[in-house]
N, CA, C and O atoms as CSV, one atom per row, in Angstrom:
chain,resi,resn,atom,element,x,y,z
A,1,MET,N,N,-5.279,-10.855,-12.876
A,1,MET,CA,C,-4.351,-10.130,-11.986
A,1,MET,C,C,-4.421,-8.627,-12.267
A,1,MET,O,O,-4.687,-8.174,-13.380
A,2,ILE,N,N,-4.160,-7.872,-11.166
A,2,ILE,CA,C,-4.089,-6.459,-11.300
A,2,ILE,C,C,-2.748,-5.960,-10.843
A,2,ILE,O,O,-2.012,-6.683,-10.172
A,3,LYS,N,N,-2.411,-4.726,-11.196
A,3,LYS,CA,C,-1.182,-4.127,-10.750
A,3,LYS,C,C,-1.548,-2.824,-10.073
A,3,LYS,O,O,-2.341,-2.052,-10.613
A,4,VAL,N,N,-0.983,-2.556,-8.889
A,4,VAL,CA,C,-1.150,-1.299,-8.194
A,4,VAL,C,C,0.243,-0.697,-7.949
A,4,VAL,O,O,1.203,-1.427,-7.702
A,5,ARG,N,N,0.346,0.633,-8.020
A,5,ARG,CA,C,1.569,1.320,-7.748
A,5,ARG,C,C,1.680,1.605,-6.325
A,5,ARG,O,O,0.788,2.233,-5.754
A,6,VAL,N,N,2.737,1.176,-5.698
A,6,VAL,CA,C,2.941,1.364,-4.230
A,6,VAL,C,C,4.094,2.253,-3.920
A,6,VAL,O,O,5.215,1.948,-4.330
A,7,THR,N,N,3.890,3.343,-3.217
A,7,THR,CA,C,4.900,4.213,-2.738
A,7,THR,C,C,5.117,3.877,-1.269
A,7,THR,O,O,4.324,4.255,-0.406
A,8,LEU,N,N,6.215,3.155,-0.999
A,8,LEU,CA,C,6.485,2.652,0.338
A,8,LEU,C,C,6.961,3.789,1.251
A,8,LEU,O,O,7.512,4.784,0.781
A,9,PRO,N,N,6.741,3.628,2.558
A,9,PRO,CA,C,7.286,4.589,3.506
A,9,PRO,C,C,8.826,4.583,3.497
A,9,PRO,O,O,9.437,3.587,3.110
A,10,PRO,N,N,9.444,5.678,3.915
A,10,PRO,CA,C,10.918,5.680,3.969
A,10,PRO,C,C,11.460,4.553,4.771
A,10,PRO,O,O,10.976,4.261,5.864
A,11,GLY,N,N,12.479,3.907,4.230
A,11,GLY,CA,C,13.155,2.855,4.918
A,11,GLY,C,C,12.497,1.475,4.740
A,11,GLY,O,O,13.034,0.479,5.226
A,12,TRP,N,N,11.389,1.400,4.078
A,12,TRP,CA,C,10.676,0.126,3.902
A,12,TRP,C,C,10.936,-0.397,2.458
A,12,TRP,O,O,10.936,0.348,1.478
A,13,SER,N,N,11.147,-1.677,2.409
A,13,SER,CA,C,11.402,-2.285,1.058
A,13,SER,C,C,10.615,-3.575,0.944
A,13,SER,O,O,10.224,-4.174,1.947
A,14,SER,N,N,10.394,-3.982,-0.255
A,14,SER,CA,C,9.656,-5.243,-0.506
A,14,SER,C,C,10.132,-5.868,-1.804
A,14,SER,O,O,10.209,-5.177,-2.820
A,15,LYS,N,N,10.442,-7.109,-1.802
A,15,LYS,CA,C,10.886,-7.780,-2.998
A,15,LYS,C,C,9.746,-8.066,-3.971
A,15,LYS,O,O,9.992,-8.422,-5.124
A,16,LYS,N,N,8.505,-7.914,-3.518
A,16,LYS,CA,C,7.269,-8.152,-4.358
A,16,LYS,C,C,7.040,-6.942,-5.301
A,16,LYS,O,O,6.297,-7.064,-6.275
A,17,ILE,N,N,7.646,-5.821,-5.032
A,17,ILE,CA,C,7.447,-4.642,-5.851
A,17,ILE,C,C,8.532,-4.531,-6.895
A,17,ILE,O,O,9.711,-4.650,-6.563
A,18,ASP,N,N,8.171,-4.305,-8.161
A,18,ASP,CA,C,9.151,-4.250,-9.198
A,18,ASP,C,C,9.860,-2.887,-9.224
A,18,ASP,O,O,9.563,-2.004,-8.420
A,19,GLU,N,N,10.769,-2.741,-10.130
A,19,GLU,CA,C,11.633,-1.515,-10.175
A,19,GLU,C,C,10.894,-0.246,-10.487
A,19,GLU,O,O,11.419,0.852,-10.305
A,20,ARG,N,N,9.649,-0.395,-10.965
A,20,ARG,CA,C,8.800,0.811,-11.257
A,20,ARG,C,C,7.685,0.992,-10.198
A,20,ARG,O,O,6.739,1.753,-10.396
A,21,ASN,N,N,7.830,0.269,-9.072
A,21,ASN,CA,C,6.952,0.371,-7.879
A,21,ASN,C,C,5.572,-0.278,-8.123
A,21,ASN,O,O,4.599,0.098,-7.468
A,22,TRP,N,N,5.476,-1.230,-9.039
A,22,TRP,CA,C,4.206,-1.937,-9.275
A,22,TRP,C,C,4.221,-3.256,-8.482
A,22,TRP,O,O,5.215,-3.977,-8.404
A,23,LEU,N,N,3.026,-3.513,-7.897
A,23,LEU,CA,C,2.795,-4.760,-7.136
A,23,LEU,C,C,1.637,-5.497,-7.808
A,23,LEU,O,O,0.583,-4.910,-8.053
A,24,GLU,N,N,1.834,-6.785,-8.106
A,24,GLU,CA,C,0.844,-7.619,-8.740
A,24,GLU,C,C,0.006,-8.346,-7.652
A,24,GLU,O,O,0.547,-8.960,-6.731
A,25,LEU,N,N,-1.332,-8.248,-7.801
A,25,LEU,CA,C,-2.218,-8.836,-6.842
A,25,LEU,C,C,-3.358,-9.603,-7.619
A,25,LEU,O,O,-3.504,-9.453,-8.832
A,26,GLU,N,N,-4.119,-10.389,-6.899
A,26,GLU,CA,C,-5.267,-11.060,-7.489
A,26,GLU,C,C,-6.347,-10.044,-7.852
A,26,GLU,O,O,-6.354,-8.928,-7.332
A,27,ASP,N,N,-7.238,-10.421,-8.726
A,27,ASP,CA,C,-8.252,-9.477,-9.270
A,27,ASP,C,C,-9.157,-8.908,-8.143
A,27,ASP,O,O,-9.552,-7.745,-8.228
A,28,ASP,N,N,-9.474,-9.641,-7.163
A,28,ASP,CA,C,-10.378,-9.185,-6.101
A,28,ASP,C,C,-9.684,-8.723,-4.865
A,28,ASP,O,O,-10.207,-8.874,-3.760
A,29,ALA,N,N,-8.468,-8.139,-5.032
A,29,ALA,CA,C,-7.613,-7.776,-3.895
A,29,ALA,C,C,-8.161,-6.598,-3.148
A,29,ALA,O,O,-8.858,-5.751,-3.706
A,30,LYS,N,N,-7.840,-6.555,-1.889
A,30,LYS,CA,C,-8.172,-5.452,-0.970
A,30,LYS,C,C,-6.875,-4.771,-0.543
A,30,LYS,O,O,-5.786,-5.288,-0.789
A,31,LEU,N,N,-6.988,-3.689,0.054
A,31,LEU,CA,C,-5.820,-2.983,0.581
A,31,LEU,C,C,-5.103,-3.907,1.599
A,31,LEU,O,O,-3.873,-3.898,1.651
A,32,SER,N,N,-5.816,-4.677,2.381
A,32,SER,CA,C,-5.166,-5.586,3.335
A,32,SER,C,C,-4.293,-6.625,2.583
A,32,SER,O,O,-3.269,-7.039,3.126
A,33,ASP,N,N,-4.651,-7.048,1.389
A,33,ASP,CA,C,-3.882,-7.973,0.622
A,33,ASP,C,C,-2.578,-7.327,0.189
A,33,ASP,O,O,-1.535,-7.981,0.175
A,34,ALA,N,N,-2.629,-6.018,-0.172
A,34,ALA,CA,C,-1.410,-5.316,-0.538
A,34,ALA,C,C,-0.463,-5.242,0.659
A,34,ALA,O,O,0.743,-5.443,0.519
A,35,LEU,N,N,-1.020,-4.953,1.836
A,35,LEU,CA,C,-0.245,-4.865,3.065
A,35,LEU,C,C,0.453,-6.207,3.375
A,35,LEU,O,O,1.628,-6.246,3.742
A,36,ALA,N,N,-0.287,-7.265,3.220
A,36,ALA,CA,C,0.254,-8.594,3.451
A,36,ALA,C,C,1.321,-8.907,2.397
A,36,ALA,O,O,2.317,-9.542,2.744
A,37,ALA,N,N,1.179,-8.517,1.183
A,37,ALA,CA,C,2.166,-8.834,0.133
A,37,ALA,C,C,3.476,-8.096,0.400
A,37,ALA,O,O,4.546,-8.612,0.077
A,38,ILE,N,N,3.410,-6.906,0.980
A,38,ILE,CA,C,4.675,-6.137,1.217
A,38,ILE,C,C,5.157,-6.445,2.651
A,38,ILE,O,O,6.156,-5.880,3.097
A,39,ARG,N,N,4.463,-7.323,3.363
A,39,ARG,CA,C,4.811,-7.781,4.719
A,39,ARG,C,C,4.812,-6.623,5.702
A,39,ARG,O,O,5.707,-6.520,6.541
A,40,MET,N,N,3.824,-5.755,5.605
A,40,MET,CA,C,3.656,-4.625,6.535
A,40,MET,C,C,2.727,-5.042,7.660
A,40,MET,O,O,1.560,-5.323,7.388
A,41,PRO,N,N,3.175,-5.099,8.906
A,41,PRO,CA,C,2.265,-5.444,9.981
A,41,PRO,C,C,1.111,-4.446,10.115
A,41,PRO,O,O,1.288,-3.242,9.932
A,42,LYS,N,N,-0.065,-4.970,10.437
A,42,LYS,CA,C,-1.296,-4.098,10.580
A,42,LYS,C,C,-1.053,-3.007,11.632
A,42,LYS,O,O,-1.512,-1.878,11.458
A,43,LEU,N,N,-0.338,-3.327,12.722
A,43,LEU,CA,C,-0.032,-2.321,13.721
A,43,LEU,C,C,0.711,-1.165,13.108
A,43,LEU,O,O,0.385,-0.018,13.412
A,44,LEU,N,N,1.691,-1.398,12.262
A,44,LEU,CA,C,2.430,-0.355,11.704
A,44,LEU,C,C,1.558,0.437,10.693
A,44,LEU,O,O,1.633,1.662,10.605
A,45,ALA,N,N,0.770,-0.284,9.972
A,45,ALA,CA,C,-0.142,0.465,9.004
A,45,ALA,C,C,-1.131,1.385,9.743
A,45,ALA,O,O,-1.540,2.425,9.228
A,46,ARG,N,N,-1.498,0.973,10.957
A,46,ARG,CA,C,-2.383,1.822,11.741
A,46,ARG,C,C,-1.702,3.108,12.286
A,46,ARG,O,O,-2.350,4.063,12.714
A,47,ALA,N,N,-0.399,3.062,12.241
A,47,ALA,CA,C,0.393,4.232,12.721
A,47,ALA,C,C,0.704,5.183,11.570
A,47,ALA,O,O,1.542,6.078,11.684
A,48,MET,N,N,0.012,4.966,10.470
A,48,MET,CA,C,0.216,5.787,9.247
A,48,MET,C,C,-1.131,6.106,8.607
A,48,MET,O,O,-2.153,5.483,8.891
A,49,PHE,N,N,-1.083,7.112,7.724
A,49,PHE,CA,C,-2.213,7.367,6.860
A,49,PHE,C,C,-1.960,6.492,5.654
A,49,PHE,O,O,-0.902,6.599,5.034
A,50,VAL,N,N,-2.885,5.642,5.307
A,50,VAL,CA,C,-2.741,4.782,4.090
A,50,VAL,C,C,-3.769,5.292,3.110
A,50,VAL,O,O,-4.970,5.305,3.379
A,51,CYS,N,N,-3.264,5.712,1.963
A,51,CYS,CA,C,-4.136,6.332,0.891
A,51,CYS,C,C,-4.161,5.484,-0.311
A,51,CYS,O,O,-3.150,4.895,-0.691
A,52,VAL,N,N,-5.370,5.403,-0.960
A,52,VAL,CA,C,-5.540,4.825,-2.266
A,52,VAL,C,C,-5.925,5.935,-3.214
A,52,VAL,O,O,-6.955,6.572,-2.997
A,53,ASN,N,N,-5.212,6.186,-4.178
A,53,ASN,CA,C,-5.486,7.262,-5.139
A,53,ASN,C,C,-5.626,8.636,-4.474
A,53,ASN,O,O,-6.416,9.476,-4.903
A,54,GLY,N,N,-4.814,8.843,-3.387
A,54,GLY,CA,C,-4.851,10.093,-2.726
A,54,GLY,C,C,-5.836,10.304,-1.640
A,54,GLY,O,O,-5.850,11.343,-0.979
A,55,ALA,N,N,-6.695,9.281,-1.445
A,55,ALA,CA,C,-7.804,9.427,-0.445
A,55,ALA,C,C,-7.494,8.395,0.669
A,55,ALA,O,O,-7.082,7.265,0.407
A,56,LEU,N,N,-7.718,8.853,1.943
A,56,LEU,CA,C,-7.567,7.917,3.042
A,56,LEU,C,C,-8.453,6.727,2.830
A,56,LEU,O,O,-9.592,6.857,2.381
A,57,SER,N,N,-7.909,5.513,3.165
A,57,SER,CA,C,-8.664,4.317,2.950
A,57,SER,C,C,-8.480,3.390,4.147
A,57,SER,O,O,-7.521,3.494,4.912
A,58,ASN,N,N,-9.451,2.474,4.274
A,58,ASN,CA,C,-9.352,1.474,5.331
A,58,ASN,C,C,-8.880,0.148,4.606
A,58,ASN,O,O,-8.885,0.075,3.377
A,59,THR,N,N,-8.491,-0.850,5.380
A,59,THR,CA,C,-7.934,-2.076,4.846
A,59,THR,C,C,-8.890,-2.919,4.095
A,59,THR,O,O,-8.469,-3.850,3.409
A,60,ASP,N,N,-10.205,-2.637,4.185
A,60,ASP,CA,C,-11.230,-3.353,3.437
A,60,ASP,C,C,-11.451,-2.790,2.003
A,60,ASP,O,O,-12.189,-3.373,1.210
A,61,ALA,N,N,-10.813,-1.677,1.700
A,61,ALA,CA,C,-11.016,-1.028,0.414
A,61,ALA,C,C,-10.553,-1.992,-0.705
A,61,ALA,O,O,-9.480,-2.591,-0.634
A,62,ARG,N,N,-11.398,-2.111,-1.723
A,62,ARG,CA,C,-11.073,-2.934,-2.925
A,62,ARG,C,C,-10.062,-2.123,-3.778
A,62,ARG,O,O,-10.161,-0.901,-3.895
A,63,LEU,N,N,-9.124,-2.829,-4.347
A,63,LEU,CA,C,-8.193,-2.204,-5.249
A,63,LEU,C,C,-8.498,-2.581,-6.671
A,63,LEU,O,O,-8.882,-3.710,-6.975
A,64,GLU,N,N,-8.311,-1.568,-7.568
A,64,GLU,CA,C,-8.499,-1.730,-9.004
A,64,GLU,C,C,-7.179,-1.678,-9.744
A,64,GLU,O,O,-6.202,-1.127,-9.237
A,65,ASN,N,N,-7.141,-2.235,-10.915
A,65,ASN,CA,C,-5.914,-2.125,-11.712
A,65,ASN,C,C,-5.518,-0.685,-11.911
A,65,ASN,O,O,-6.323,0.141,-12.340
A,66,GLY,N,N,-4.261,-0.385,-11.593
A,66,GLY,CA,C,-3.708,0.978,-11.861
A,66,GLY,C,C,-3.830,1.918,-10.638
A,66,GLY,O,O,-3.359,3.055,-10.684
A,67,ASP,N,N,-4.470,1.434,-9.534
A,67,ASP,CA,C,-4.557,2.248,-8.336
A,67,ASP,C,C,-3.211,2.569,-7.771
A,67,ASP,O,O,-2.244,1.856,-8.041
A,68,SER,N,N,-3.108,3.664,-6.962
A,68,SER,CA,C,-1.920,4.047,-6.319
A,68,SER,C,C,-2.068,3.954,-4.818
A,68,SER,O,O,-3.013,4.520,-4.267
A,69,VAL,N,N,-1.192,3.276,-4.148
A,69,VAL,CA,C,-1.198,3.111,-2.648
A,69,VAL,C,C,-0.010,3.871,-2.132
A,69,VAL,O,O,1.116,3.693,-2.598
A,70,SER,N,N,-0.273,4.724,-1.160
A,70,SER,CA,C,0.876,5.463,-0.541
A,70,SER,C,C,0.691,5.551,0.965
A,70,SER,O,O,-0.428,5.461,1.470
A,71,PHE,N,N,1.798,5.728,1.676
A,71,PHE,CA,C,1.788,5.737,3.123
A,71,PHE,C,C,2.399,7.075,3.594
A,71,PHE,O,O,3.402,7.544,3.056
A,72,PHE,N,N,1.775,7.652,4.587
A,72,PHE,CA,C,2.267,8.887,5.218
A,72,PHE,C,C,2.277,8.734,6.723
A,72,PHE,O,O,1.281,8.266,7.274
A,73,PRO,N,N,3.325,9.094,7.417
A,73,PRO,CA,C,3.280,9.031,8.870
A,73,PRO,C,C,2.237,10.009,9.450
A,73,PRO,O,O,2.036,11.109,8.935
A,74,ILE,N,N,1.593,9.576,10.519
A,74,ILE,CA,C,0.607,10.443,11.142
A,74,ILE,C,C,1.256,11.690,11.737
A,74,ILE,O,O,0.753,12.804,11.594
A,75,ALA,N,N,2.403,11.468,12.418
A,75,ALA,CA,C,3.106,12.589,13.040
A,75,ALA,C,C,4.442,12.734,12.344
A,75,ALA,O,O,5.147,11.740,12.171
A,76,HIS,N,N,4.808,13.914,11.947
A,76,HIS,CA,C,6.061,14.111,11.228
A,76,HIS,C,C,6.698,15.331,11.829
A,76,HIS,O,O,6.073,16.385,11.948
A,77,GLY,N,N,7.997,15.174,12.223
A,77,GLY,CA,C,8.752,16.284,12.832
A,77,GLY,C,C,9.223,17.230,11.772
A,77,GLY,O,O,9.237,16.927,10.579
A,78,GLY,N,N,9.625,18.433,12.266
A,78,GLY,CA,C,10.070,19.337,11.231
A,78,GLY,C,C,10.973,20.386,11.770
A,78,GLY,O,O,11.444,21.240,11.019
């Protein structure tokens, strides 16, 4: 098993993530597995920048123990 730190988008919550924002996944997990675990629809994920360790990633990216996954809206008002 691996653990990845997930910073969810504002207003999103998941019971799979512990109080320190860690999500536990299988050893061969991809980013798509993390999205499924937090129940984020692929359509919503496509409307955001999804980053692994600060770099834009696609859903086929393999995750390693200790990776950080974060979400940023493509368009943001100000």
